[in-house]
N, C-alpha and C positions, 0 to 999 in steps of 0.2 A: 158588776156589770157596766161600770163606768167607762170601760175602755171601748166596749161595743156600742156606747149610747151617744148619739149626736143630737144636733138640734131639730132635724127635720126627720131622721130615721134612726134606727137602731138595727142591729145584726142580732140573730138569736138563733139557735139549733133547730133543726128539723123536728117537727113533731107529725105524728101520724094524720092528724088533721090537715096537713099541707098536701095530701095524696092528689087532690083535684088540681092544685097550681102546678106541682111537679108534673103531673101527667100532661098538663098542657104545653109547660116549657119544653119537655122533653120530645114532645111530639109534634113540634112546630118546625115542619120541614124546612123554613126559612132559616133555622137556626143550626141544621144538621151538618152544615159543612164547617162550622167554628168547632163542634165537638167531635167530628168526623163519626156521626152517627150515620148508618146506612138503612135501619129497620126500625119501626116504631116500638117503643115500650109498652108492653102490657101493664095494667094496673097491679096484677099479680107480681111482675117483677119489681114494680116500683115501691109495693108496699113490703116486699122482702128487703130492698135497699133501704127504705126508712125505718125499718125495723132493725138494722144494723148499722144506722147511722151514728149511734152513740160510741161507735169504736174509736178508740185512741187513734190521732192523726201518726203518732209514732208506729201504730200497727199497720193502718191501711195506707198510708202516705197522702191522704187528703182530708180535706173539711169543707162541707158545704154549709152555708148558713144562708137564713132567710132574711130579706132586707124588708122591714115593716116600717110604717108611717108611724112617726112618734106621737100624732094626735090620733088618728082612728084606729091603730094598731093593725091596719089592713095590710095584707101582702103586696109587695112592690115588685120584688125580684128575687134573684139568688144570687151569690157571690160564693166563688171558689177558690180554694187553695189546692193545687194538685202538683204531683210529681214533688212532693216534699222530700227534701234531701237532708236529713240531719246532721249528715257527716259535713257536708260542704255549706250548710246553714243557708239554703237556698230554695225557693218554691215559686211556681208559676201561679198565676192569678187570672181568674175569668170572671165576667159579670154579665147578667142578663137582667134588663128592666123589662119587666111583664107588661104589655099593655101601652097603647100611645098615650093614654091618660097619664101615665106616669112618667113619661119621658120628657127631658128638658126641663126638669123641676128640682135640679141638684140632688136628687137621691144618689145617682152613681158616683158623683164626685164626693159627696160625703160618705158614702160606703168604701170606697176605696181608701180614702183617709183613714177611717176607723179600723179597716183591716190591716192596712199598714202599720197603724200604732200596735195593734193586737200581735202580728208577725214580728215587730221588733221588740215589744215589751214582754210577751209570754213566751212566744217561740224562740226568741234570741235570733232571728234570721238576720244574715248579713245582706241578703239581696232577695229581690223580686222580679219576675220577668213576666210578660205578656206576649203572646203571640196574636198579631193582629192582621187580617187580610187587607192589602194594600188598597182596596176600594171602599173599606169602612171608616169613612172620614170622620164620623162621630166618635168612634172609639179611638182613633189617633188623637184626636183632639182631647178628648177626657183623660188619656193616659199621659199625654205631654202636660196636661193641666195639672195632673196629680205628680208631677216630678219624675215621671219616667222618660229615659233618653233613649232615642233609637240608636241601635248598636249594630244592626245588620239587617240585610235582606236576604231572604231565601228564595232563589230565583225559580218560578213556575213550580212553587211548593205544594200548591193545593189544585186538586183538579175540582171544578165547580160546573155543576149543570144548572142552567137556568130554569127555574120554575115555570116561567112563561113559554119559552121556545123549546126547551128541551136540549137546547145546544150545549155542548161542553167546551171548556176551555180551561187553561192553566193560568193560574195567577200568583203573584208574588205575595209572600208573607213577610210581614215586617216583624223583627224581634226588638221588644223594648224592654229596657232593664232600668231598676232604681236600686241603687247601693245606698245601704243606712250609713 
């Protein structure tokens, strides 16, 4: 497990006991635009997802890992590999740090570093990419700090509805890439 073990946090596989954390993250409307979610997830659907989370990345083309604090072993967030392409040796990466108490403490930076190492060492990937809404300054800073480079802008790529006003607008999505 050394590849997935850092100083402040570690990454581990999903467990059935993670249901409440996953439920809270997946049903956070503030995150729906990032994952293109339109409806809430039931606990039943998420239990089924967790029951199948052991399936191989080569089969399901994705991997979700839990970010845990190294000292307390408590849940900090989730980090995903998605759109895994074993032919072209690339995949997307996404991360969510759950709860304000865990943000700006280095968990995200270390988790991305651990996942990059895992993807390079164990999955033999050539590159990773991240799609980031242009107004998400924290994620832009995080991925740039992690060695990702801005390679493109998808104009008016995401339709976004304000949770406070209900007003819709289109925003650009930035494409960041890291080549090993």
